[in-house]
Structure formats: C-alpha cells, structure tokens
N, C-alpha and C positions, 0 to 999 in steps of 0.2 A: 504494500500500500504506500510505500515510499518510492524513492527514486528508481526508475526503471533502468536497467543496465543491459546492454546487448551482450549476449554470451555466445561462445563458440564451443561446441561439443568436440572435444579435442581431435577426434579422428574420424568421426562419421559424418558423411553427407548423404542425405537420402534423396534418391532420384524419384522416389515414389511421390506422387502428388499429394500434398497435404490436404486433409479435410477442411471443411469450412471453419473449424476451430483453429486458431493460431496458437502454436505452442511455444511462443517466446516467453522468456522467464522474467517476470517482474521481481524487483527486490522486495516487494511488500509481502511476499509469501514467507513470513517469519517462520520459525520452526515450532514452537509450542513445547514447553516442558510439562504441559498438562498439570499445572499446579492445581487447577480447579478439580482435576480428577481425584486429587488426594482428599478433597472434601467431599464426599461420596454420599451415602444415604442419610436421611434425617432420623430414621427410626420412629416416626410418628404413627406407624401403623398404617400409612397411606400408600406405601410402595413407590415413593418418589425417588427413583434412583437417578443415575446420570443419563447421558445420552444413550447409554447402552442398556436401558431398562428392559428391552425386549430380548436380551441375550438369554434369559432363562429358558426360552422356548427351545434353544439349542442345547439340550441337556447332554452333558458329557457321559454318555452311557454306551457301553459296548453292545448292549442288547437292543439294537435298533430294529424296530418293526417296520415292515414294508408298507403297511397301511397307515397313512397319515391323515390327520384332519387339520387342515390349515385354517387358522383364524386371522384376524387383523394383525395381531401381534406377530404371528409367524411371517406374514407377508412383509411387514415393516422390518423385521429382523433380517429376512432374506435380502431385502433391498439394501439395507445397511451393509451387509457382508458383500453384496455384489459391488456396491460403490467403493468400499474399501479395497476390494481386490482389484478393481479397475485402476484406482489411483496408485496403489503400490506396484501393480504389474507394469505400469508405464514409467514409474519413477526411475531416475538415473542418478547414481551416486558418483561424484567426482567426474562427471562428464561422460563416462563410458562403462560403468559397472551397473549390473542389473540384479542385485541380491534380494531386493524387497519382494518381488513376486514369488519366486520359489520358496522363500522363507515363510511368507504368509500362507501360501497354499499348504505347505507341510504342517504348519501349526494349526491351521483351520481344520484340516482333515484329521489330524491326530486328536484334536479336541472334540470336534462335532461329528466325526465319522461320516455317515451317509448324507447328513444334512449340510455338508460343506460344499456341495456342488456350486452354489453361487460364488464362492471364493475362487474356484478354478475358472469358472466362466468369466468372471470379472477380470482376473489376471490375464487370461488369454485375449480378451478384447483389448486390454491396455497394451499388450505386446503387439497386437496386430496394427495398432495405430502408429507405432514408431519403428517397426521392423518390417523387412520384406525379404523375399527370396529365401535362400537356404538358411540364412541366419534366423529368420522367423520360424522355419521348420525346426531348427535345432532347439530354439528356446521353447517352443510349444512342446516338443518331445521331452525336454528337461522338466517342464511343469508336470507332464503326465507321469514321468518316472518318479519324481519327487512325491507326487500324490500317492502313487501305488506303494512306495516305500513307507510313507507315513501310515497308510491304511493297514499295512501288514503288522504294525506295532500295536500291541494291546495297551490299553490305558493302565492295566495292572502290572505292566512290565516294570521290573526294578531298573532304575536308571533310565527312565523313558526319555528324559531331556537329552542326556548324552547320546543315546542311541539315535534320537531324531536328528540332533546336530551332526552326528557322524554320517548318517544316511544322506543328508542334504549335501554335506561336504563331498562325499564320495561321488554322488551323481553329478554335481557341478564340475568337479575335477575331471571325471571321465568324459562327460559330454563336451566340456570346454576344450580340453587338450585334444580330443579327437577332431573337433571342428577346426581348431587352429592348425593342426598337423595337415589337414586336407586343403586348407585355403592359403593362409599367409603365415607359415611358421617362423617365429622369431622369439628371441629371449624375452623381449618386451611383452609379447602376447601371452607367453606362458606365465610370466609374473602377474599379468593382469588377471588371468584365469585363477591363479592361486589366491589373489586378494579377493576376487569375486566369490570364491568358494568359502574363504574364511569368514567374510562378512555375512554370507548367506547362512552358514551354520550358526554363527552367533545370534543373528537376528531370528532364526527359527526358534531357538531356545527361548529368547526374550519374548517373542510373540506368543509362544505356548503358555508361558507364565502369565503374560498379560491377559490372555483369554481366560485362563483359570481364575485370575483375580476378578475379571468382569463377572464371571459366574458367581463368585462369592459376593460381589456387590449386589447382584440381582437377588441373591438369597438373604441379603442383609446380614452377612457374616463379616467377621473381622478379617481384614486383608493384611497379609504380611508385608513388611517393608520392601522385600525383594520383589514381590508381585506388583506393589504400587509403583516402584521404579520402572518396571517393565511396561506397565500401563502408560506411564508418562512417556517412555521412549516410543511406544507404538503410536501414540497420539502425535508426538513430534514428527514422526515419519509421515503420518497422514497429512498433517498440515503442510509440511515441506513438499510432499508430492502434489498436493492440491495447488501449490504455488506455481507449478509448471504449466498450469492451464490459464488462459487469459482470453477474455472477450472485451474488445474495445477498452483496453486499459483497466478492466476490472478483473481481479483474480479471485477465485474461490479461496485460495490460500490466504490472501490478504484479508478476506472477510472472516475466515476462521481465526486467523491470528488476532485480528482486532477484537473478536468476540471473547477469545481467551483472555486478553489483557483486561477487557471490561469486567468480566466475571471475577478475575483474580483481584482487581482493585476493589471490587464491591465486597467480596467476602473476606479479604485479607488486609485491606488498607494499602497505604502507599508502599510499604516494604514489599509485599507480595506482588503488587501491581508492577513495580519497577523490575523485580526479578523476572516475572513472566515476560515483560516487554523485552528485557535483555536477551532472554533465551529465544524468544520469537525472532529477534533480529540476528542472532548469531548462528543458530542451528541450520538455517537454509544454506549457509555458506558451505556446508558439507555436501550439499546436493548440486548447487550451481553458484555462480559468482554473484555477489551482492555488493551494494555500496557499504563501505565501513560505517558510514553515518547512520545506517538504518537501525543498528543495534541501539545506539544512543538515543535516537529519536523515539523508538518504541519504548525504551525504558523510561524516558522522560514523560511520555504520554501516560504510561501506567502509573507512574509516581503521582502525577497531578490528579488522575482519576481516583486513585486510592485516597489521597488527601481530602478530596471533596466528597467522600462517601457519606459524611455526616448529614449531607443534604439528600440522601437517598439515591435512587437510580439517576435522577436528573442531575445531581451533582457529579456523579461518576462520569456520566456521558459528557457533561460540559468540560470537565477537566481533561478527559481523554481527547476530545475534539480540539480543544485549545492547544494541547501539547503536540498532537500529531500534525495538524494542518499548519500551525505557525512554524514549527521546525522544518517541515517539508519545504515551505516557501523560503525560509531563511537560508537553508542549505543550498539553495539554487538548483532545485530539481529540474531536470529537463523533461520530466514526465508531466503529462497534462494533469493539472490540479483537479480536473473533473474525475479522474480515476481515483484519487485519494478520497474525494467527497463521496463518490459512489460506493466504494468499499466501506467507508466509515458509516454511511447511511444505512446500508444493509446490515452491518454488524450491530448498529444501535437498535434497529428495528427488531432484530432477533433477540437482542438483550432485553428489550422491553416486553417481548412476548413470553419470556421464560417465567414460569410461576415462581412466586416468592418462596413457597415451600421448597421447591427444587433448589433455589440458590442458597437458602439457609441450611438445607440438608447437606450441602457440600462441605460445610464447616466441620461436620462430625469426623471427617477423615483428614482435616487440615492440621498439620503439625506446627503451623506458624503461631506466633504470639500475637494476640489481638491487642489493640491499644489499651484495653482495660485489663488485659492479662498481665498483671505485674509479676515480677519474679517470685517464685515460691514453689512449694511442692516438694515432697520427699519421695525418695525411691521406695520400691516395695519392701526392701529389707528394713528400711528405717520405719516404715509404717507398722511393722509387726512389733517394734520395740517401744513405740510411743503409746499414749493413752488410748488412741482409737484402736490400735491393734489388740491391746489387752481387753478392751471392751468387746471387740468382736469375738474373742475367745470365750468370754463370759456368756455371750448369747448362745453359742454352741453348747456350752455346759448346761445352761438352763433348759434348753430344748431336749437334751439327752436325758436329764433327770426327769423331766415331765413325761417323756415316753416310757421311762422305766417304771414310774408310778402307775401309769395306765396299764402297762403290760402285767405288772405284778397283781394289780387289783382284779383284772379280768381273768387271769389264770387261776387265782385263788377262788374266785366265785365259781368258776366252772368245776374246779376240783371238789369244793365243798358240796356242790349239788350232786355230784356223782357218788360221793362216799357217805352222804348222810344216812341213807338206808342201811348200808353195810355196817356203819358204826353203831346204829341203834340195835340191830340184831345182835352184834357182838357184846354190847354192854348188857343187854337183857340176859343173854346166856350166862355172862359172868356173874351178874348180880343175883339172879333167881335160880338158875338151873345148876349152879355149881354144888356138887355134893348130893344131888338128887339121884335116887336109885334108878329112876326111869330116864336118865339123861341119854344113855346109849340108845334107847328106843326112839325117843323124841328127836334126837339130833343125828341119828344114824339111819335106820330104815325109813323113818317118817320125817326126815329133815325138810323136804319140800313142803309137806303139809304144815309143819310147824312154822316155817318162814312165811307162808301165805297167810296163816292165821295172825302172826305178829304184824304183818303188813296191813291187814284189815284193821287190827286194833290201833295201829299208828294213824291210819286215815280217820278212824273214829274219834280218837282223842284230839286230833288236829281240827276236826270239824266241830266237836262239842266242847273243846277246851278241858274236858275232864272225862275219865273213863269210869264207868260204873259196872258192878257185877252183872247187871242185866245186859250189858253190851257184849259179854263173852258168849260165844256159841256154846250151847248146852253139851254137845258131844265133846268139845275141847275141855270144858270145865270138869266133866266126868273123867276124862283121861288124864288131866294134869292134876297132880296132887298139890301144887303150889299156885293155884289160880289167883288166890287173894294177893300173895306176894307179887304176882305178875301185874295185877291192876295197880298196886302201889308203885312198883318200879316204872311202869309205863307212864304214870302221871308225873313222877319225879323227873324222868328223862325228858318228858315233853316240856316241863317248866324250865329245865336246864337248857334245852334246845332253844326255847324262846329267848332266854336271857343271852345265850350265845349269838343268836340272830341279831338281837338289839345292838350288842357290842360290835358285831361285824358290820352292821349297817353304819354305825358311827365311824368305824375305821374306814369303811369304803367312802363315806361322805368326806372324811378328812383327807383321804388320798386324792379324791377328785378335786377337793378345794385346793390342796397343795399343788396338784398338777395344773389346775387352771391358773392359779396365781403365778406359777413358774412360767407358763406360757405367756401370761401378761407381762411378767418381768423380762421375758425374752424380748418382747416388743419395746418395753421401756428402755432397755439397754441399747437396742437398735436405734431408738430415737436419740439416745445420748450420743451414739456414734455420729449421727448426722449433725447434731448440734456441736459436737466437738470439732468436726470437720469445718463447720461454718464459722467457728471461732478461731480458726487458724489465721495467722497474720496475713497471708496472701489473700484469703477470702475477705477478711475485714477491710483490707486496703481497697480491694475491688468494690466492696459495698460502699465505702466512703467516697470512692471516685464516682460511682453511679449516683449516690445521694447528692453530691455536689453538682453534677450535671443537671439533675432534676430541678434543683433549686435555682440554677441559672436560667432554666426554662420557665421560671415563675410557677413551679408546681410545689406547693407547700408540704413537703415530705418531712415527717418528724422521725421516722425510723425506717431503715431498710436492711433486710437480712437476706443473705444468699445461702441457699441450701444445695450443695452439690448432689446431683443424681446422675444416673447412667447416661441420660440424654444431654447433659450439660449442667445446668443449674436452674433451680426454681427461685423466684424472687418474692419475698413477702414484704409488702409495703404498708406502712401506716402513715396516713396523711389527713389533713383537714377535710372533713366531709364536703363533697361538691354539691350536695342537695339535688342529686339526680341528674347531673350533667354528664355522667359517664366518662369522667376524665381518666379513670383507670383504663378504659378501653381505647379511647380516641387520642389521648395525650401521653399517658405514662407508658403503656405497652409499646407503641411504635418507637418512642425515643429509646427505651431500654433495648428493644430488638436491634436497633442500629448500633447501639454502643456495645452490646454483648455479642452480636453476631448470631443471635438465636431468634427463632420465630416465637416470641413470647406473646401470650394472650391470657386474659382472665377466663375463668371457668364459666362465668355467668355473662350472658349477653345484656342483661339489664341490671340496674343498680339494686342491690339487696340491702343497702344500709338504711336503717330506720331514720326517718326525718328528724327525730329528736336527738340523734347522736351528733357529737361534735367532731369525732374522728371516725375514719373508716379504715378497716384493715382488710386487705385482699391479697391474694397470691396469684402470681403470674406463672404459667406453666409453658414449657417449650414443646412445640409441635403437638398440640392437642388433636385428638381424633374427632372429638365432638365438643360442641358448646351447649350450654344449658340455659333455658329461659324458665324463670320461676314466677308463678303467680300465687298470691296469698289473699284470702278473704276470711274474716272471722267475725263472730257476733256473740256477745255474752248473753247468758240466759236472763230472763226477766227478773227485775228487782235486783240485778247485780251490775255493777260498773266494771267489774274485773272478770275476765274470762278464765275458766279453769283449764283451758287448752293452751299449750305452749309449744312453740316450734323453735328449732335451732339449726344452724348450718355450720358445719365444721369443714374447713379446707385443710387437708392433710398433705404431707409430702408423698411423692411417688404418684402424683396424678389422682389421688383419692379425694373424693368429695362425699360427705355424709350429710344427709338431710333427715331430720328427726321431728316427729310429732308425738306429743304426749297428752293424754287426757286424764286429769286427776279425778279421784272419786268425788262425785257430786258436782257442785258448781260453786262459784264465788271465790273469795280469797283463800279459803282452806284448800280447795281443789287446785287453785293456782299455785299455792305454796308447795303442794305435793308434786305437781308436774314440773315446776321450775327446779325443785331440788333434784328430781330424777334426771332431768336433762343436763343440769349443771354438773352433777357428778359424772355422768356418762361422757359429757364433752371433755372434762378434765382428764378422764382416763384415756380417751381416744387421743387427745393431744399429747399425753405423756408417752404414748406408744402402745397401749393395750390394743389387742385385737378385738373384733366385734363381740364374739362369744364370751371370752374372759371378762370383758368390760361389763357385759349385761349380767353375768352371774355375780360379779362383785357388787354391782348396784342392787341386785335383788337381795343379797345377803345384808347389805347395809340397810335397805328399806325394811327388811324383816325385823330389825332390831332398833329402828328409830323411835317408834311410838308404841306404847302398850296397847292402844286401841287399834281397831281395824283401819287400815289405810292402804291404798294401792294406787297405781297409775299405769295406764297402758303405754305401750311403746310401738311406734310405727317408724321403721328405719329403712332408708334407701341409701345404700352405699354404692357409689359409682367409681369406676376406674376409667378416667377419661383418656388414658393412654391406650388401653386395650379395648375400650368400647364395651365394657361389661358392667352389669349391675346385679346387686344382691338385695333382695327384698326380705326384711326380717319383721315379723309381726309377733307381738307378745300381748295377747288380750285385746288387740286393736280391732277396729271396725274393718270391714272388707275394703280392699283397694281395687283400683281399676287400671287396666292397661289397654290403651287405645292404639291399635296398629292398623294403619290403612282404614278400612271401613268396618273393622271388627272391634268389639269391645269385650274384653275378658275380665271377669270378676275374680279377684284373688282373695280367698277366704282362709281364715285360720281358726283353730279352736283351743288355743292355749290360754292359760290364765294370766292376768296382769302381774307385774312385779310387785313384791311385797306381801304376797298371800301365802305361798308355800316355799319351802326350802329348795326342793327339787323343781326348778323352773323348766318349762317346756317351751321351746322356741320353734317358730315356723319360719323357714327360710326357702328362698327360691332364687335361682340364678337365671339371668336373661342376657342375651347378646343384643346390645343396643343397635338401633337403626335410626337413621335420620327421619324425623317426623313422628317418632314414638311419643305418646303422651301418657304419663303416669300420674294418677290422681290419688291423693291420700286424704281421707276425711275422718272426722270423729263421729261417735255414735249419735250425736245430736242431729247431724245431717241425715243419717240413715233412718232414724226413728221419726223424722218430721212427717212422713206420710204413713204412720202406723195404722191409721184408720182404714186405709185402703189395702192393708196387708201386702204392700208391695216391697217393703224393706228396701234392700239395695237395688232392686230391679228398676226403680224409677230413676235412679242416678245413671245406671247403664243406658237406659233409654234416652235420657237427655244427652249424654256424651255421644251417642251414635248420631245425633243430629247436629252437633256443634264441633265436629272434629277439626275444622279449619280455623276456629277462633284462637286468638292468642291466649296463653295460659292465664294471664291476669283476668281477662274477660270470662274465661271458663270458670274460674274460682268465684268471681262475683255473681255470675248467673246462677250457679248451684246454690249459693247461700240465699239469694233472693227467692229462688223456687222453694227451698227448704222452709223458709220463713212463711211463704204464702201457703204452704201445705198445712201449717198449724194455725191457719186463720189469723196470722199476725202475731200469735203467741209463741214466744221462744221458750220452750220448756227446758231445754238443755243447751249448753254451750255448743256453738257450731264453728268449725274451722275446716277450710278446704285448702289444700296445697296441690297445685298443678305444676308438673315439671315436663317441659317439652325438650326433646333432644334435637339439637340443630346441627348444621354442617360445621366443619372445622372453622375456627376463627383465625383470620390472618391479620396480623398487625402491621405488616410491612406494606 
C-alpha cells in the first residue's frame, strides 16, 4: 500500500500471455506477523473464533467417510482453503523459489486427508498462472507426488512432522534435480533446487503445526506457543503472497496488511500496532523487492492507530490513515496516491464490519501488555508458596473431608439395615435360649421355623411398640418353655433398638451438617482465593488506574475492585446512583472495555437500583452469553404499609447471578422481618462463597433456632450462569413459577416445606438451558390465591402469560399484580409480588 517498486524475477521471463490480472509487485503487500492471530477466541460461549472459525469442519481424523453432507460452513471453509492454496501455489520466494505450494499441499493433506482437495486444486491453479511448458508439468507432478506422500502418512505416526518434512524434501530434490539435469544443468541450478527443497520441508512442518493450532482455536482449546508461531508464519506467507496480485494499483496484500495493522493497534495499542506494521513492511522483502521506507511507514501508521484507540475504532482508523497517507506522500512515492487510498479504504471498511466480540476475543491469546496491565504477577511455582496457593490446598482438603463424611454415613446406614435382623436373632438366642434343654431342637432341626417366628414377633413389636403374651402363636408358646422370657427380651431389645436408632439419627444428622458446612467452607475458601488475588499489588494498581480514568470521564466512582477469572477479569463498581440513567451500561462499561481490552457488560439491561438509594453497586462481566431484563411489581396486603414479601439480587463472581424471592409467614412487619432476615443471611452466605444447597441448609438451621414460636419463610431462587447460559430453579415452600418459551407456558411446581419448620429440609431444584426470549416469572402465594373463588389457582396466571409473551418484563409484572388485585374485588388479602426475568441477547459494550 506504499511505494510501488518495479521488480525483476531474476531468471525467468514468461512468453506465455499474461491474464487480465497484472502480477506486478507493489511494496504495500506487507508481510503480517499475524499478531492478531495470537489473540484468538473470547470464550464467551458464542464460538467467535478468528478468520478460521470454519476450520473445525475439516476434522483431522483418519477415518474419513465417503458420504459427506456439506453445509454453509463447509463451503466457506473449502473456499478459504482453495484461496489459500491459490495464493501460496503462485507465491515466489526470492524471485525464483516455489516452496509454498508443495509445503501447503503436504500439510493440508496430512491434516485434513480426503477433504484437502481444495488445497491441491488451488495450488495447481496458482502454478498454472505463472508457469508453462515442461516446467509446469514438473511442478504439477511434484504437487501430486507430495500429496500422495502426505496421504500415505497416518496422523498417529510417531514423528509425523519429521516424516512429512523428509517426504517433501525428498520429492522436491528428486523432481528438481531430474528436471535440471534434463534442461539446463549447472551448479547454480542444483543449489537453487537444494534451497527450494529445504524451504519446502521446513514450511511443510510449520504449516502442519499451524493447521493443528487452527483446529485447537476452533475447538476453543489452549494453543501452544510453537503452534501460535507457526500460525503467525503461515499468515505472513499468505499476506506476502497476496501482495503479488494487483488490480489498478490496489493489492489484496496491501488490504490484508492494512487490516492486520488496524486490528493489532485496536487490540494491543501503539506497541503492538507498531510491531505489526514493522513486520508487515519487512517480511515481503523475503518474497520480492520492496522500498526500505515501507517498513517505517507501516510501523508509524500502526503506532498512531494504537495510540488513538482510546477513541474506539474511529480513533484507530484516523491514526492509521494519518500515518500511512502522510508518510507515503512525504517519502515521495511514485505510486498513485489513489492506490494507497483504495487499499486503506477497503481495509477500514472490513475493520468496521468485524464484530466487537470477535476483536475483543483476540485478546485472550494476546501475550502483549495492555496499557492498564502494569507489571506484576508471579510464576506458578511462586503461587503455590504464597497465601493463594495455600488456600487452594485448603479447598481440596475441605472437599475431600466432606466426601469422606458422606461416604462413611451412607455405608454405615446400608450396613446397619442389612444386619439389624441378624443381630436381633443372635441377641435373643443368647439372652433367652442359652442353657435351654430344647435349644438343639429349636435352633437345629427347626431353626427356620424359629427364625420366622422371631421375625413375626419383631414386626409385631415394631408395629405395636410392645409385645404381649397374646401376640405369640399358640403352637410356639406350647413348644417353647421360655415364652415369657422371650416376650420380655423382645420388648427390651426393641427399646434398645429405638434408642440406638435415635442416636444414629443424631450422628447421621451431625455428619450431614458437618459435610454441608465443609462444602460451604470449601466455597468460602475459594472466594478468599479470589479476593486474595484481587488484593495483589498489580490488580490494585490496575483498579486504581481504571478508577482514575472513570473519574476523569466525570463518572463519580467511589470504589472499584477487579476480580481475576479465567476469561480475564470481572469489575465490581460502586458509584453514585444515576437515578435510572443506565450509566453502568452506556458510560462505564464501554470506557472500561476500551481500557481493559475486554468486552465488559453488566448482567442487567435495565437499572435495578432502588430510587431511594444513594449509591449503586454493579458488576461488569467479560463476554456474556446472555443479558437479563428484570421486572418487579408488589403490593402489600390490606391494612398494612409494609409488604411481607422481599426480593434480593446477588451478583457473584464467575458469571453467576442469583435472584431470590421470599414470602414471610402472614403479612405486615412481622412477615417482612422474617423474609428480610432469611434473604439477608442467605445473601451473606452466597457472597462469602457458600454454594446454593449448603447456604439454604445453614439458613434453615438458623431459622429453626431463632424464635421459640412458629415462624417460617418461603424461598424462590433463580441462579443463572451467564457465561454458560444455564439456570437452576430452587423452590422451598414457594408458590409455583412459570417458564414462558416461545408460545408455550410451563408451570413449575414444588411440594417442599418452607425454611424454619423442620430440620431435614427438602428442596426442589430444576436445571434449564437458557435461550434468548425465555421469560421466567416468580410470584408469591398472594398472586396465586387472588382468584381462589374460581378454583383456578395458578392456571389463571399461565393463561395471562400465554397472551402477553411479547411484553417487557416490567409490564408483565405490573399487569399480573393488577389482575390479581381485581380478582379479589379490590381487596388484597395477602401480600403480592411478581418478579419477571427475561433472557436477552448478549450485551456488547464496544
């Protein structure tokens, strides 16, 4: 895209008429280190890979079936492979070497087996355009032999890369030396063949590793550093090869190189932009002659674009255009400035069309340091010796002890159940029958009859709690000389057995309680690990940097904490309430996304902060799969100004979001105190790191011992994982819930008791895979019972929801409360609350 320089391919002049496409070599076809390839998938659960996102359809499997079903992704992938083969097949190294085509054909066939025919076809087409005569025949034959050699190698072969490289080297040497010997034999030609073979073998190994890395990218797996380097090398070869094509001063290589510099500057700042520009300007020199000033001009354009990235894509484009066009004019380019403008315009257009999620996802594989990434971080060995490493070991210990308690409790219960009958018979025999002259008869010849009689007596005493003489069979009483002692012994053993059962039940409850608390402590320690990581100096300095930038943008932030996660980091922000202006979504999230290089967004599409609060606390998550809209409407029972229903929202780390609704017993202040206390304790336990089930059991234990009089509260919990798109619905004594998906309404019922009634609480849980457009509705029993006179119960709610599936959640909640109130002729007998949760599309902040 910079100064065009005429080139001379050292030894070859083609008599063959050139096609309509002119193959003169512009200097703008920079090379590409594919730095952006190193920033790879985002992990958002959306499958936003790199330009090679369709590669997974070319699965590297030796068991290739002949019957294929091609879809759109297959066709796109084949087109990409065909184009890559065409560009590399016609690419020339150092003016007269053709190592790219055979290397790419060998790697493609070795990796994709039978589906690699577009690679061979593209490479053959590329050779046809720049070769003719017997040389064309020789090179096409070389491609075929290389392909057959690669196809003969199994993917499971040990040392596949070395065998592939050796095969390519052998074919190129044999075919090259044979052709030279028959045409123009000379030492120079033999040396050229040797270098052509060496480069071809090395590139075949590199391309194979690059294609393997692309498969790992498509499967969202970690890519090794060696594979990443080979991917960069292959992209550099593609960009340089595309630079050998030109239409009216516009080169595809120049367009690709400009796009690479724009993307590098956007995702990595000035440093990565300048590096990518320098590589784009230098690498083409290995393929054809370029202007020395091209490298400096490209690096300067990337530097300016990266510096201006704080203004978003527009700033990157402005800096890039200013650097590239001005330096091109200043350096006295003989090339038409329209060519530079054309290449830049196309690159800018493609850059603007790239999705924000795609660009942000590239940073996950980017090893560069962002402007906010201040120095810090320990290596893995140091992590195991610091506080975080020790805490991680504690979590494993708690988990193991918890499993041990569960295993011991279950095994003992099973063993006791199996041996209770045998122990009873043995004890009775020892207590009553010892020394009896008829013992040999009763426990010898008639042992089965005796055991069956004792089993009958055991069932009788178990049923009646006491055994009487009349309960013994007359024939057994006449045969047994100690029937009275048998009755006394059976009653004593029954009482002892009941006492033993009571103590075993207490021990079992204790084991379950300890196991539950250990599981809860496991989560607590895990949360401590996250908080310890967040309090490291490097994360604290980053948080201070972001807080300073937000304040400079007139956003009144009082506290900002970074929590490192596998996807990058989550940001918890506390700021002055914006009174429903949604600054969290429209102001804070976009700015932090640009500063951190992540696609940060809040979980909620609407403001959930109460109007009376002075401060708002929210959490921004990277690369969410879904966004949530929440609608709330509530009404207190008559003669009460305070509703006994309470709701709470807890934003947790790891993309977890918990929405809770509790209904206290009765109505008014006492019911409100009960439900508030329940949710407050549950919220604290969840924030401390407790899992859902251990937290609920702990709350139930506390509520059982809070008040001497009867008191309870229902719990309706929805736990969402916004990264995975999953939901868990938990109901404990709560009213039925509703799931609206498409035009269908499903009622979700449970029959468990509320918390605070019994020690052994029973929970109802259900897992759902979220889909965009799903509507989940949680209500209290005041809404369900509003139409009790019609005996419709929850059916009336389901009927209404089926008619208003397209309404926003806020309007859904308000309408249901209004209809519930009208169902009671304007009399509100119980507190009414409706929570409507709509699952939306992913939020993009950039």
